[in-house]
N, C-alpha and C positions, 0 to 999 in steps of 0.2 A: 490858577493853579493848572489848568490844562496848558497852559502855555509851558509852564515849568516841566511838564510831563514830558511833552514834546521836545524841549531842551535836553532833558535826560536822556530819551531816547536817541537823540542826534550825537550826544557826546557818548554813549555807548559804542554806538556806529564808528565814531571816530576812533575809539580806543581800540574796536576789533581790527579796524583798517590798520592802524599802526601796528599792531601786532603781527597782521599778514605782511604787511610791508616789511618787517623785521625778518620774519620766516623765509621771505623770498630773497632777502640780501639787498632790499632797496634802501634800506637805512641801517645804521649801526645799532648795537645793542644800546649803547649811550644814548642815541637819538631817540630810540623806542621809549627808553627809560624816561627822559627827560618829557617827551609828548605827554606819556600816561599820569606822570606827577601831576604837569599842569591840568589835564582833564580831570584828574582824580580831586584836585584843589577846586575846581568849578564846581564839580558834584556837590562837594562838601559846601560850598557857598549856597547854593541853591537848596540843599538839605537844611541848613541854619536859617535862611530866610522862610523858608515853609514852617519850620517849627516856631518861628518867632511870631508869623502870622497866626498860627493855631492858637499859640500862648496868650496873645492880644485878643483873639475871639474868645478865648476861655474866660479871661479876665473881664471882659465886657458881660458876658452872659451871667457870671457871678455878682458883679457890682450892680447890674439890673435886678438880679433876684432879691439883693440884700435891701435894695431900696423899696420894695414892694412892702 
């Protein structure tokens, strides 16, 4: 999960960079919007993956405790 945290931080930096590029006039509002939608979707996918891992771990612990 440390890797995912690094990815999340990197994506946050990219979102901020996109905003700064928009504010400076380097990219259009539409381009900034598209970039941030894409980055937001990546963040959601990372979050979903982490949640799935947590659920799998919890299910494993529950199943082990039932077997005892």
